C-alpha positions in Angstrom: -0.1 0.1 0.2 1.4 3.1 -1.0 -0.5 5.3 1.6 1.5 4.0 4.0 5.2 4.6 2.7 7.3 7.3 4.0 10.4 7.7 2.0 13.6 7.4 3.9 12.1 4.3 6.2 12.8 0.9 6.2 9.7 0.4 8.2 7.3 1.4 5.2 7.9 -2.1 3.8 7.4 -3.8 7.1 4.1 -1.7 8.0 2.8 -2.4 4.4 3.3 -6.2 4.9 1.2 -6.2 8.0 -1.2 -3.9 6.2 -1.4 -6.5 3.2 -1.5 -9.7 5.7 -4.8 -8.1 7.4 -6.1 -7.9 4.0 -5.9 -11.3 3.2 -7.3 -12.6 6.5 -10.9 -13.6 6.4 -13.4 -12.0 8.8 -13.4 -15.0 11.1 -9.4 -14.6 11.1 -9.6 -10.7 11.6 -12.0 -10.9 14.6 -9.7 -13.8 16.2 -6.9 -11.2 16.0 -8.6 -8.3 17.1 -9.9 -10.6 20.2 -6.5 -11.9 21.0 -4.9 -8.7 20.8 -7.5 -6.1 21.6 -5.3 -2.9 21.5 -4.6 0.2 19.3 -0.6 0.2 18.6 1.2 3.8 17.6 4.3 3.3 16.4 6.5 6.2 16.4 9.8 5.2 14.3 12.6 7.2 13.9 15.3 7.2 10.9 19.3 7.9 10.8 18.3 11.6 9.8 16.2 12.1 13.3 13.0 12.4 11.1 10.2 10.5 12.9 7.1 8.8 11.3 3.8 7.7 13.0 2.0 4.7 11.7 -1.0 3.2 13.7 -1.9 -0.5 13.8 -5.7 -0.9 15.1 -6.6 -4.3 16.2 -9.5 -3.4 18.7 -11.9 -1.6 16.2 -10.9 -3.2 12.9 -7.8 -5.0 11.6 -6.2 -1.9 10.0 -2.8 -0.1 9.5 -2.7 3.6 8.5 -0.1 6.4 8.4 -0.3 8.7 11.2 -1.4 9.0 14.7 -4.2 6.8 16.5 -7.7 8.0 16.5 -8.9 8.8 19.0 -6.0 7.4 21.0 -3.2 4.6 21.0 -3.9 2.4 23.8 0.5 2.0 23.9 2.5 4.1 22.1 5.7 2.6 21.0 9.1 4.6 20.3 11.8 3.0 18.7 14.4 3.5 15.5 13.5 2.3 12.1 16.6 -0.4 12.6 15.2 -1.6 15.7 12.2 -2.1 14.1 13.3 -3.9 11.6 15.3 -6.4 13.8 12.3 -7.0 15.7 10.5 -8.1 12.4 13.5 -10.3 11.5 13.5 -11.7 14.7 17.2 -10.6 15.6 15.9 -9.2 18.2 13.0 -9.8 21.0 10.8 -6.9 22.4 11.8 -7.5 25.7 15.2 -7.2 25.4 14.7 -4.1 23.0 13.2 -2.8 26.2 15.5 -3.5 28.7 18.5 -2.2 26.6 16.8 1.2 26.1 16.1 0.7 21.8 12.4 0.8 22.4 10.3 2.7 24.8 6.5 2.2 25.6 3.9 5.0 26.4 0.6 3.5 27.9 -0.3 0.0 28.4 2.9 -1.7 28.7 1.6 -5.1 28.7 -0.3 -4.6 25.3 3.5 -4.1 23.9 4.4 -7.5 24.9 1.7 -8.6 22.0 3.6 -6.4 19.2 6.0 -9.5 18.5 2.9 -11.5 17.4 1.5 -8.7 15.4 5.0 -8.4 13.6 4.9 -12.2 13.0 2.0 -11.7 11.0 3.3 -9.7 8.1 7.0 -11.5 8.5 6.6 -14.1 5.6 5.4 -11.4 3.4 7.7 -8.2 4.0 11.1 -7.5 2.8 13.0 -5.2 4.8 
């Protein structure tokens, strides 16, 4: 989805992969994923140029992904670098280690942040980083 692309961010491909994966799910699979996660993630991703791009993954009201801040508000905001997000998605780094080493920060429902690894795995086979 080109409307999710932000120039200068590797995360664009990952985010588009998550969106595409949700689009391929049946309604029952979407409902199951939403029931399992029941939250809205806002990802504030910074790149090497210190620019910040924001994407939202809504698994509370609908299984959707969009560019920009969460509307009405996120249950958890995850702040990380483009490289850290790529490492999380590829499995090189797990969320807990990223948090403990300061590579990932959260605002809001920290327990919900633990479910991000599962959300990223949905897109892993499809996204090329």
